[in-house]
C-alpha positions, 0 to 999 in steps of 0.5 A: 500500500503506497500512500502519497508523500506529505510534509510533517506537521506538528499539530498545536491541537493534537488529536492523538489520544494514545500511542503504543509500541509493543515488542514481543519475544519468545517467553522468558521464564525469569520475568514470570518467576522473579520480580524485576528488581534490577530493571526497576532500579534503572528506570524508577526515576522516570517511572516511579509508580509501580503495580503488578497485573494478573488479569482474569479472563473468561474463555468467551472474552479470551476468544473475542480478544484473540479474534480482534488481534489484541494482546491477551495478558494471561500471565503476570505483568509489571506496570511502571508509570511516570509520576503524572501517569501519562507514560506507562511501561508494561513488562511481561514474560512475552512482551515489553510495551510503552504507552503514552497519553501525551504524545508530542513527536516521534523523536521523544517517544523513540528515545523513551522507548530506546532507553527502556529497551536497551536496559531490558535487553541488557538484563533479560537478553530476549533471543529475538522479536516475534512481533514489532508493533506501533499503534496510533489512536487519533480521536477527532472531537470537533468541539475540542478542535474548534470545528463544531460547525463543520460537517464530517464530509469536510474533514474525512475523505470520501475514500474511507467514509463515502457514507458521510457524503450521502446527503440523505444518509449522512444526517441520520448516521450515529455510528460507523465501524470499519476494519481494514487490514492492509499490506505495507512494505514492512508488514501490515496495518490493522486500520479501524476507524469510524464514528463513535460516541464520546461521553464526558461524565463531568459535563454530563453530555456526549458528542459524536467523534471520529476515531482513527486507530492504526496498528502497524505491525510485522510478525516476522522474526526480527533480530535484536539489533538496529532492524527494530528501529528501522522498522519503527521509523518506517511505521511512523512515516506510514502512520503520518501518511495514512492520517494525512 
């Protein structure tokens, strides 16, 4: 899938609500059986808050999660958070994940990830990576962007949401959910998008918004070297093109 080239833009009102990178690897039993004392000691000034997670899922929920291609936390995991909780580092015996709710630019995100992964690799020495993923979630809330008077057809291209251009149909649409899996040069992207309802309990109101969720990933074997960062750089460029 080749998208048109586009200039890089740093948005003053950033619609990104969450960015996540996950590196998966063959199971490391040491992580399951020992608390990550050494790892925490090296990252605790940046991620001082800590908690352990051991989710419990019914078989029905597990099946749904797996069908959606989401990671199923079936074992003990360790969650390290920044003081403001806007950055979270999750470690389990099969993956390391960095999530932020305060994304500004890729260079900042990549540095945080590199620092954590370099420490993790030195301590736990994963054999190689079985999945490399980078996910961007944008939520277009018109009231927060000063676009209350704009129709969705002014903002969302007809290429992905032609329904919004139908004058008879568009006014009555409450929800659109689409899921595309596209091939890219370095892997695939699971692209979910559509109209969703955003609720603000403190204001006791709700608003229709547009969600663009692009999960770029490769499931081929990736050696523990510079290839990981080259792949993530390409995913970042592709995500920019797709959003534009």
